[in-house]
C-alpha positions as CSV (number, residue, x, y, z in Angstrom):
1,X,-5.1,124.0,-11.0
2,X,-8.3,123.2,-9.0
3,X,-11.6,124.3,-10.3
4,X,-14.5,125.6,-8.1
5,X,-16.4,122.9,-6.2
6,X,-19.8,122.1,-7.7
7,X,-22.8,120.5,-6.1
8,X,-25.4,117.9,-7.0
9,X,-27.6,115.4,-5.3
10,X,-25.8,112.2,-6.3
11,X,-22.4,111.4,-7.8
12,X,-22.1,108.0,-9.5
13,X,-18.5,106.9,-9.9
14,X,-18.2,104.6,-12.9
15,X,-20.7,103.9,-15.8
16,X,-20.7,100.1,-16.0
17,X,-23.6,97.9,-14.9
18,X,-23.5,99.1,-11.3
19,X,-23.1,102.8,-12.2
20,X,-25.5,102.9,-15.2
21,X,-28.4,101.3,-13.4
22,X,-28.0,103.6,-10.4
23,X,-27.8,106.6,-12.6
24,X,-30.9,105.7,-14.4
25,X,-33.1,105.0,-11.4
26,X,-31.9,108.0,-9.4
27,X,-32.3,110.4,-12.4
28,X,-35.6,108.9,-13.4
29,X,-36.8,109.5,-9.8
30,X,-36.0,113.2,-10.0
31,X,-32.5,113.4,-8.4
32,X,-29.7,115.5,-9.9
33,X,-27.1,112.9,-11.0
34,X,-23.5,113.3,-12.2
35,X,-21.7,110.2,-13.5
36,X,-17.9,110.4,-13.5
37,X,-16.2,107.9,-15.8
38,X,-12.4,107.7,-16.0
39,X,-12.4,106.4,-19.6
40,X,-13.4,107.9,-23.0
41,X,-16.8,108.0,-24.6
42,X,-17.0,106.3,-28.0
43,X,-19.7,106.0,-30.5
44,X,-20.4,102.8,-32.4
45,X,-18.6,104.0,-35.5
46,X,-15.5,104.6,-33.4
47,X,-15.0,101.0,-32.4
48,X,-12.1,99.8,-34.5
49,X,-11.5,96.4,-36.1
50,X,-7.8,96.3,-35.2
51,X,-5.6,96.1,-32.1
52,X,-3.1,98.8,-32.8
53,X,-2.1,101.3,-30.1
54,X,-4.6,104.1,-30.0
55,X,-7.4,102.0,-31.4
56,X,-10.6,101.4,-29.5
57,X,-9.1,98.2,-28.1
58,X,-6.4,100.0,-26.1
59,X,-8.6,103.0,-25.4
60,X,-11.5,101.2,-23.8
61,X,-9.5,98.5,-21.8
62,X,-7.6,98.6,-18.6
63,X,-5.1,95.8,-18.1
64,X,-3.5,96.0,-14.6
65,X,-0.7,93.6,-13.8
66,X,-0.6,92.7,-10.1
67,X,1.5,90.4,-8.0
68,X,0.2,87.0,-9.0
69,X,-3.0,88.3,-10.6
70,X,-3.8,90.5,-13.6
71,X,-7.1,92.1,-14.3
72,X,-8.6,93.0,-17.6
73,X,-11.6,95.4,-17.3
74,X,-13.5,98.1,-19.2
75,X,-12.3,101.7,-19.2
76,X,-14.9,103.8,-21.0
77,X,-18.4,105.1,-20.8
78,X,-20.5,101.9,-20.5
79,X,-17.7,100.2,-18.6
80,X,-17.4,96.4,-19.0
81,X,-20.6,96.2,-21.0
82,X,-18.7,97.8,-24.0
83,X,-16.0,95.1,-24.0
84,X,-17.8,92.1,-22.6
85,X,-18.9,89.1,-24.7
86,X,-22.5,89.5,-23.6
87,X,-23.0,86.0,-22.2
88,X,-25.7,86.4,-19.5
89,X,-26.5,83.3,-17.4
90,X,-27.9,83.4,-13.9
91,X,-25.7,82.2,-11.1
92,X,-26.5,78.6,-10.0
93,X,-28.4,78.2,-6.8
94,X,-25.5,76.5,-4.9
95,X,-23.5,79.7,-5.4
96,X,-25.6,81.6,-2.9
97,X,-25.0,78.9,-0.2
98,X,-21.2,78.9,-0.6
99,X,-19.0,79.1,2.6
100,X,-15.7,79.6,0.9
101,X,-12.8,80.2,3.3
102,X,-14.8,82.0,6.0
103,X,-16.6,78.9,7.5
104,X,-20.1,80.5,7.1
105,X,-22.5,81.5,4.3
106,X,-20.7,84.2,2.3
107,X,-23.9,85.8,0.9
108,X,-26.3,87.8,3.1
109,X,-29.2,85.8,4.4
110,X,-31.5,88.2,2.6
111,X,-30.3,87.0,-0.8
112,X,-30.9,83.7,-2.6
113,X,-31.3,82.7,-6.2
114,X,-35.1,82.7,-5.8
115,X,-35.1,86.2,-4.2
116,X,-32.7,87.5,-6.9
117,X,-34.7,86.1,-9.8
118,X,-37.2,89.0,-10.1
119,X,-34.2,91.4,-10.4
120,X,-32.6,89.1,-13.0
121,X,-35.9,89.3,-14.9
122,X,-35.8,93.1,-14.8
123,X,-32.4,93.3,-16.3
124,X,-33.1,90.6,-18.9
125,X,-36.1,92.6,-20.1
126,X,-34.2,95.9,-20.2
127,X,-31.2,94.9,-22.2
128,X,-32.7,92.5,-23.4
129,X,-31.2,89.1,-22.8
130,X,-32.4,86.2,-25.0
131,X,-31.8,82.5,-25.4
132,X,-29.5,81.7,-28.3
133,X,-30.7,78.8,-30.6
134,X,-28.6,76.1,-32.3
135,X,-29.3,77.4,-35.8
136,X,-27.6,80.8,-34.9
137,X,-24.5,79.3,-33.3
138,X,-21.2,79.9,-35.2
139,X,-19.1,77.0,-36.4
140,X,-16.6,77.1,-33.5
141,X,-19.4,76.8,-31.0
142,X,-20.8,73.8,-33.0
143,X,-17.3,72.2,-33.0
144,X,-17.1,72.5,-29.2
145,X,-20.6,71.1,-28.8
146,X,-19.8,68.2,-31.1
147,X,-16.6,67.4,-29.2
148,X,-18.5,67.5,-25.9
149,X,-21.1,65.1,-27.3
150,X,-18.4,62.8,-28.6
151,X,-16.9,62.7,-25.0
152,X,-20.3,62.0,-23.4
153,X,-20.8,65.6,-22.1
154,X,-23.6,68.0,-22.7
155,X,-23.3,71.5,-24.1
156,X,-25.8,74.2,-24.9
157,X,-26.0,77.8,-26.2
158,X,-26.2,80.2,-23.2
159,X,-28.5,83.2,-23.0
160,X,-26.9,86.4,-24.4
161,X,-27.5,90.1,-24.7
162,X,-26.9,90.1,-28.5
163,X,-29.3,91.1,-31.3
164,X,-28.5,88.2,-33.6
165,X,-30.3,89.9,-36.5
166,X,-27.7,92.7,-36.4
167,X,-24.6,90.6,-35.5
168,X,-22.3,89.8,-38.4
169,X,-20.1,87.3,-36.5
170,X,-17.0,89.4,-37.0
171,X,-15.6,88.4,-33.6
172,X,-14.5,92.0,-32.9
173,X,-17.0,92.5,-30.1
174,X,-14.2,92.7,-27.4
175,X,-13.1,96.0,-29.0
176,X,-16.6,97.4,-28.9
177,X,-19.5,96.6,-31.3
178,X,-19.6,98.8,-34.4
179,X,-23.1,97.4,-35.3
180,X,-24.9,97.9,-32.0
181,X,-25.7,94.2,-32.0
182,X,-24.2,93.7,-28.6
183,X,-26.6,95.2,-26.0
184,X,-24.1,97.3,-24.1
185,X,-25.3,100.0,-21.6
186,X,-24.8,102.5,-24.4
187,X,-28.1,101.3,-25.8
188,X,-30.4,101.1,-22.7
189,X,-29.7,102.3,-19.2
190,X,-27.3,105.1,-20.1
191,X,-29.5,106.8,-22.7
192,X,-32.4,106.4,-20.4
193,X,-30.5,108.1,-17.6
194,X,-29.6,111.0,-20.0
195,X,-33.2,111.3,-21.0
196,X,-34.0,112.0,-17.4
197,X,-31.3,114.7,-16.9
198,X,-28.3,112.7,-15.7
199,X,-24.9,114.1,-16.8
200,X,-22.1,111.8,-17.9
201,X,-18.5,113.1,-17.8
202,X,-15.9,111.0,-19.5
203,X,-12.1,111.1,-18.7
204,X,-12.9,112.1,-15.1
205,X,-10.8,109.8,-12.7
206,X,-12.0,109.9,-9.1
207,X,-9.1,110.0,-6.7
208,X,-10.8,110.1,-3.2
209,X,-13.8,111.1,-1.2
210,X,-14.0,113.4,1.8
211,X,-16.8,114.2,4.2
212,X,-18.5,117.6,4.4
213,X,-19.8,119.3,7.6
214,X,-23.4,118.6,6.6
215,X,-22.8,114.8,6.4
216,X,-22.5,114.8,2.6
217,X,-19.5,113.9,0.6
218,X,-17.0,115.7,-1.6
219,X,-15.8,113.7,-4.6
220,X,-12.3,114.7,-5.8
221,X,-11.3,114.0,-9.4
222,X,-8.6,114.6,-12.0
223,X,-9.1,115.1,-15.8
224,X,-7.4,112.3,-17.8
225,X,-5.6,113.1,-21.0
226,X,-7.6,111.8,-24.0
227,X,-4.5,110.2,-25.6
228,X,-2.0,109.5,-22.9
229,X,-3.7,108.2,-19.8
230,X,-0.5,108.7,-17.8
231,X,-1.1,112.5,-18.0
232,X,-3.6,114.0,-15.5
233,X,-4.8,117.6,-16.1
234,X,-7.0,119.8,-13.9
235,X,-8.5,118.7,-10.6
236,X,-12.0,119.3,-9.4
237,X,-14.5,118.4,-6.8
238,X,-18.2,117.8,-6.6
239,X,-20.3,117.9,-3.4
240,X,-23.1,115.3,-3.2
241,X,-25.5,114.2,-0.6
242,X,-25.0,110.6,-1.6
243,X,-22.3,108.7,-3.5
244,X,-22.6,105.5,-5.5
245,X,-19.3,103.8,-6.1
246,X,-19.2,101.6,-9.2
247,X,-15.6,101.9,-10.5
248,X,-15.1,98.1,-10.7
249,X,-13.6,95.6,-8.4
250,X,-10.1,96.7,-9.3
251,X,-10.6,100.4,-8.6
252,X,-13.4,100.8,-6.1
253,X,-11.3,99.5,-3.1
254,X,-8.4,101.6,-4.2
255,X,-10.5,104.8,-4.1
256,X,-11.8,103.9,-0.6
257,X,-8.4,103.1,0.7
258,X,-7.1,106.4,-0.5
259,X,-10.1,108.1,1.1
260,X,-9.4,106.6,4.6
261,X,-7.3,109.5,5.7
262,X,-10.2,111.9,5.2
263,X,-13.2,109.6,5.9
264,X,-11.8,107.6,8.8
265,X,-11.2,103.8,9.1
266,X,-12.6,101.6,6.4
267,X,-14.2,98.2,7.0
268,X,-11.6,95.4,7.3
269,X,-12.9,93.8,4.1
270,X,-12.3,96.9,1.8
271,X,-9.6,95.7,-0.5
272,X,-9.6,92.1,0.7
273,X,-11.3,88.8,-0.3
274,X,-10.8,89.7,-4.0
275,X,-12.0,86.9,-6.4
276,X,-10.9,86.3,-10.0
277,X,-14.1,84.3,-10.5
278,X,-11.9,81.2,-10.6
279,X,-11.0,81.9,-14.2
280,X,-8.6,80.0,-16.3
281,X,-8.1,79.5,-20.1
282,X,-7.0,76.6,-22.2
283,X,-6.1,76.7,-25.9
284,X,-6.6,73.7,-28.1
285,X,-5.1,73.2,-31.5
286,X,-7.3,71.0,-33.6
287,X,-6.2,68.4,-36.1
288,X,-8.3,69.2,-39.2
289,X,-8.2,65.6,-40.5
290,X,-9.4,64.2,-37.1
291,X,-12.2,66.7,-36.9
292,X,-13.4,65.4,-40.3
293,X,-12.9,61.7,-39.5
294,X,-14.0,61.6,-35.8
295,X,-16.8,64.2,-35.7
296,X,-17.8,64.1,-39.4
297,X,-17.7,67.9,-39.7
298,X,-17.0,70.0,-42.7
299,X,-17.9,73.5,-44.0
300,X,-17.8,75.2,-47.4
301,X,-14.4,75.4,-49.0
302,X,-13.3,71.9,-47.9
303,X,-12.4,72.8,-44.4
304,X,-13.2,70.6,-41.5
305,X,-12.8,73.5,-39.1
306,X,-10.3,76.5,-39.6
307,X,-13.0,78.8,-38.3
308,X,-11.7,80.1,-35.0
309,X,-12.0,83.7,-36.1
310,X,-15.6,83.5,-37.2
311,X,-18.3,84.2,-34.6
312,X,-18.9,86.1,-31.4
313,X,-17.8,85.5,-27.8
314,X,-18.9,82.3,-26.0
315,X,-21.8,80.7,-27.9
316,X,-21.7,77.2,-26.4
317,X,-21.2,76.3,-22.7
318,X,-20.9,73.0,-20.9
319,X,-22.5,73.1,-17.5
320,X,-22.2,69.4,-16.5
321,X,-20.0,70.4,-13.5
322,X,-22.4,73.0,-12.2
323,X,-23.9,70.4,-9.8
324,X,-24.7,71.5,-6.3
325,X,-24.1,68.0,-5.1
326,X,-20.4,68.2,-5.9
327,X,-18.0,69.4,-3.2
328,X,-17.1,73.0,-3.1
329,X,-14.1,73.9,-5.4
330,X,-15.0,71.1,-7.7
331,X,-17.8,72.9,-9.6
332,X,-17.1,74.9,-12.8
333,X,-18.4,75.8,-16.2
334,X,-16.6,75.5,-19.5
335,X,-17.2,78.0,-22.4
336,X,-16.0,78.0,-25.9
337,X,-14.8,81.5,-26.9
338,X,-12.7,83.4,-29.3
339,X,-9.9,85.4,-27.5
340,X,-8.5,88.0,-29.9
341,X,-4.8,88.5,-30.8
342,X,-2.6,90.0,-28.2
343,X,-2.9,88.3,-24.8
344,X,-4.7,85.4,-26.4
345,X,-1.7,84.6,-28.6
346,X,1.0,85.5,-26.1
347,X,-0.3,83.6,-23.2
348,X,-1.3,80.5,-25.1
349,X,1.1,77.6,-24.5
350,X,2.3,75.0,-27.0
351,X,0.7,71.7,-26.1
352,X,3.3,69.1,-25.4
353,X,6.2,71.5,-26.0
354,X,9.7,70.1,-25.8
355,X,11.2,73.5,-25.5
356,X,9.8,76.9,-24.3
357,X,6.0,76.6,-24.1
358,X,4.9,80.2,-24.8
359,X,7.6,81.4,-27.2
360,X,10.2,80.0,-29.7
361,X,10.0,77.8,-32.8
362,X,7.2,75.5,-31.5
363,X,5.1,78.6,-30.6
364,X,5.7,80.0,-34.1
365,X,4.4,76.8,-35.7
366,X,1.4,76.9,-33.4
367,X,0.6,80.5,-34.4
368,X,0.7,79.4,-38.1
369,X,-2.3,77.2,-37.3
370,X,-4.3,79.8,-35.4
371,X,-7.5,79.3,-37.4
372,X,-7.6,75.7,-36.0
373,X,-7.5,77.0,-32.4
374,X,-10.3,76.8,-29.9
375,X,-10.1,78.6,-26.5
376,X,-12.0,77.1,-23.6
377,X,-12.8,79.4,-20.7
378,X,-13.2,78.0,-17.2
379,X,-15.0,79.7,-14.4
380,X,-14.6,77.9,-11.1
381,X,-14.7,78.5,-7.3
382,X,-11.7,80.2,-5.8
383,X,-10.8,81.1,-2.2
384,X,-11.2,84.9,-2.4
385,X,-7.5,85.1,-1.7
386,X,-6.7,88.5,-3.3
387,X,-5.6,91.5,-1.2
388,X,-4.9,95.1,-2.3
389,X,-1.8,96.7,-0.9
390,X,-1.3,100.5,-0.4
391,X,-3.0,102.5,-3.2
392,X,-0.9,104.3,-5.8
393,X,-0.8,108.1,-5.6
394,X,-3.4,108.5,-8.3
395,X,-5.7,106.1,-10.1
396,X,-6.0,102.4,-9.5
397,X,-2.5,101.6,-10.9
398,X,0.8,103.0,-11.9
399,X,0.4,103.6,-15.6
400,X,3.1,102.0,-17.7
401,X,2.0,103.0,-21.2
402,X,-0.1,105.7,-22.8
403,X,-3.2,103.5,-22.7
404,X,-4.3,100.2,-21.3
405,X,-1.3,98.9,-19.3
406,X,-0.7,99.5,-15.6
407,X,1.0,98.0,-12.5
408,X,-1.4,97.6,-9.6
409,X,-1.4,96.9,-5.9
410,X,-3.3,93.6,-6.0
411,X,-1.5,90.5,-4.5
412,X,-2.9,87.0,-5.2
413,X,-1.6,83.7,-4.1
414,X,-3.8,80.8,-5.2
415,X,-4.7,78.4,-2.4
416,X,-4.8,74.6,-2.8
417,X,-8.6,74.9,-3.0
418,X,-8.3,77.2,-6.0
419,X,-5.7,75.0,-7.7
420,X,-7.9,72.0,-7.2
421,X,-10.7,73.6,-9.2
422,X,-8.3,74.7,-11.9
423,X,-6.7,71.3,-12.2
424,X,-10.0,69.5,-12.4
425,X,-11.2,71.9,-15.1
426,X,-7.9,71.5,-17.1
427,X,-8.3,67.7,-16.9
428,X,-11.9,67.9,-18.1
429,X,-11.0,70.1,-21.1
430,X,-8.2,67.8,-22.0
431,X,-10.4,64.7,-21.7
432,X,-13.1,66.3,-24.0
433,X,-10.9,67.8,-26.7
434,X,-8.0,65.3,-26.9
435,X,-10.2,62.3,-27.1
436,X,-9.4,60.2,-30.3
437,X,-6.8,62.7,-31.3
438,X,-9.1,65.6,-32.1
439,X,-6.8,68.3,-30.6
440,X,-3.8,69.0,-28.3
441,X,-4.6,71.2,-25.3
442,X,-2.6,73.3,-22.8
443,X,-3.6,75.9,-20.3
444,X,-2.4,79.5,-20.7
445,X,0.9,80.3,-19.0
446,X,0.9,82.0,-15.6
447,X,4.6,82.9,-16.0
448,X,4.1,86.3,-17.4
449,X,1.2,87.9,-15.5
450,X,0.3,85.3,-12.9
451,X,-3.4,84.3,-12.8
452,X,-5.8,86.5,-14.8
453,X,-9.4,87.5,-14.8
454,X,-11.8,89.4,-17.0
455,X,-14.4,89.2,-14.2
456,X,-12.9,90.7,-11.0
457,X,-15.2,90.4,-8.0
458,X,-15.6,90.7,-4.2
459,X,-13.1,93.3,-3.2
460,X,-15.8,95.3,-1.2
461,X,-18.3,92.6,-0.8
462,X,-21.8,92.5,0.7
463,X,-22.5,90.2,3.7
464,X,-23.9,89.8,7.2
465,X,-20.6,89.5,9.0
466,X,-18.9,92.9,9.5
467,X,-15.5,91.2,9.8
468,X,-15.6,89.7,6.4
469,X,-17.8,92.1,4.4
470,X,-17.4,95.7,3.6
471,X,-21.1,96.4,2.8
472,X,-24.3,95.4,4.4
473,X,-27.0,93.6,2.4
474,X,-28.3,97.0,1.2
475,X,-24.8,97.7,-0.4
476,X,-24.1,100.6,2.0
477,X,-20.5,100.9,3.2
478,X,-20.2,100.0,6.8
479,X,-19.5,103.0,9.1
480,X,-20.0,105.5,6.2
481,X,-23.7,106.2,5.7
482,X,-24.5,107.6,2.3
483,X,-21.8,105.7,0.4
484,X,-23.1,102.7,-1.6
485,X,-21.1,100.2,-3.8
486,X,-23.0,98.5,-6.7
487,X,-20.4,97.1,-9.0
488,X,-18.7,93.7,-9.2
489,X,-16.7,94.4,-6.0
490,X,-20.0,93.9,-4.1
491,X,-20.4,90.3,-5.3
492,X,-19.4,88.0,-2.4
493,X,-17.4,85.5,-4.4
494,X,-16.9,83.5,-7.6
495,X,-20.1,82.7,-9.5
496,X,-18.9,79.8,-11.7
497,X,-20.5,81.6,-14.6
498,X,-20.2,85.0,-16.4
499,X,-21.1,87.6,-13.7
500,X,-22.5,90.5,-15.7
501,X,-26.2,89.6,-15.2
502,X,-25.7,89.0,-11.5
503,X,-23.9,92.3,-11.0
504,X,-26.7,94.1,-12.8
505,X,-29.4,92.2,-10.8
506,X,-27.8,93.1,-7.5
507,X,-27.6,96.7,-8.6
508,X,-31.3,96.7,-9.5
509,X,-32.1,95.1,-6.1
510,X,-30.1,97.8,-4.3
511,X,-31.9,100.7,-5.9
512,X,-35.0,100.9,-3.6
513,X,-32.7,101.1,-0.6
514,X,-30.4,103.6,-2.3
515,X,-33.4,105.8,-3.1
516,X,-34.6,105.6,0.5
517,X,-31.2,106.6,1.8
518,X,-31.2,109.6,-0.6
519,X,-34.6,110.7,0.6
520,X,-33.4,110.5,4.2
521,X,-30.5,112.8,3.2
522,X,-32.8,115.4,1.7
523,X,-32.9,114.4,-1.9
524,X,-36.2,114.8,-3.7
525,X,-36.3,111.4,-5.4
526,X,-38.7,108.5,-5.7
527,X,-38.3,104.9,-6.9
528,X,-40.5,103.1,-9.4
529,X,-39.4,103.9,-13.0
530,X,-39.9,101.1,-15.5
531,X,-37.0,99.4,-17.0
532,X,-35.3,101.3,-19.9
533,X,-37.4,101.0,-23.0
534,X,-40.2,99.0,-21.3
535,X,-42.3,102.0,-20.2
536,X,-44.5,104.4,-22.3
537,X,-41.6,106.8,-23.0
538,X,-38.7,105.1,-24.8
539,X,-35.2,106.4,-24.0
540,X,-33.6,108.8,-26.4
541,X,-30.6,107.9,-28.5
542,X,-27.3,108.2,-26.7
543,X,-25.6,111.5,-27.7
544,X,-22.4,112.9,-26.1
545,X,-23.0,116.0,-24.1
546,X,-19.6,116.3,-22.4
């Protein structure tokens, strides 16, 4: 069944950082805005403290297994901001000068760290982002810092979008924050967009775009079943003068590829140059006695550590290798984090295993000691080697289960450059944490799902070269005026740090140009609204209207 076609000024596809920021500025400027989000809309009290099927964990995540790369991303109103760990560093200056595999500067000439800083500032004020202090760092972060110091490395708390006065260190933030301590988009840009008249529609999965005779676009969607995401209900369409695509680096290129039959040829870079942000994970199992003897640490109850489960996301990072003087592919960051049960326990390998490394008796013994684990997260420089194959008939993947799990068209074969960065990072983690018998360390297995990323990037990237970038430096899709992309797929390549703040800053930077394009297409809209919550009229509380 197809419903009648509606019309509006702007359709925003996706409600993560790229979509929420666009929706706010366009609605605040007077445009009629409809946001289509394929996932559900949950309130704080609906975020569950368990990982059972049907809990918020499986409802708000999308885990797509590709050929050599698996992608974990947000699938809900608020997108990745609902499930992220809220660590918000700025990208190092050398990132913007990277050449990668194309032999020239990947980033547009118009963008540098200095030129992006004012936009970083804007997002940091709106969320807000604050610098964590040592006295608020949970014990696991302190352990990592102590191990780094013992090995002659530095480590510091990174900036974060977390209200520490509200945080209870429950370590459930990956399933959504029940306490509104994590500054997701449910607390700032989205309620501000609603206050200015934007409409948000959850469980609306966009399938493709087509062009209307007036030069505008028709956005075609299906309604997703609220319980079984494999089931699609009614279809519908909305006509808009301008479209902002922000469905994420694993979905935006798929929508554009599926739209090619109606819109005409896509830029060569659509669905190519995917980056997993050079991500890799190691799990260390600490020897409690050595922690006490070597580092002199202890906590109440007689434990030296046994506190893996207490805290919140990454609270301490080592940035010693973020040195622009080092060769490309040898620069990376290391973060301590808590990765919850599920993938974190399945993919963790037994250090020094004599038998199977990720299952069996030795793995069972390792699981028994899980409170003495520490996960170290690497973000390095990869070669943008991911390529999307033909899109599935609907959505961004073939759904394999009621929620969360899918089989996608992404193909990824790590190059020697990428492997060099991973190998150097693995060796660094091993040197830090195994020194003087503190722990035993092993990287996660790639045997099950290939490489993996929680920060997919670059599948429709901005750039100056039409052959290697899908978007110009204003984020407009080459050859298709009136279509803009503002999510992680627009980031040119790996950032060596958590990318959320950079994605958001780029979206903020794109907004003046998006507004001008909307004006040129007949939309009565202006640019200049203050950041959410920073003007004279605070945003209203977020309430579901659809």
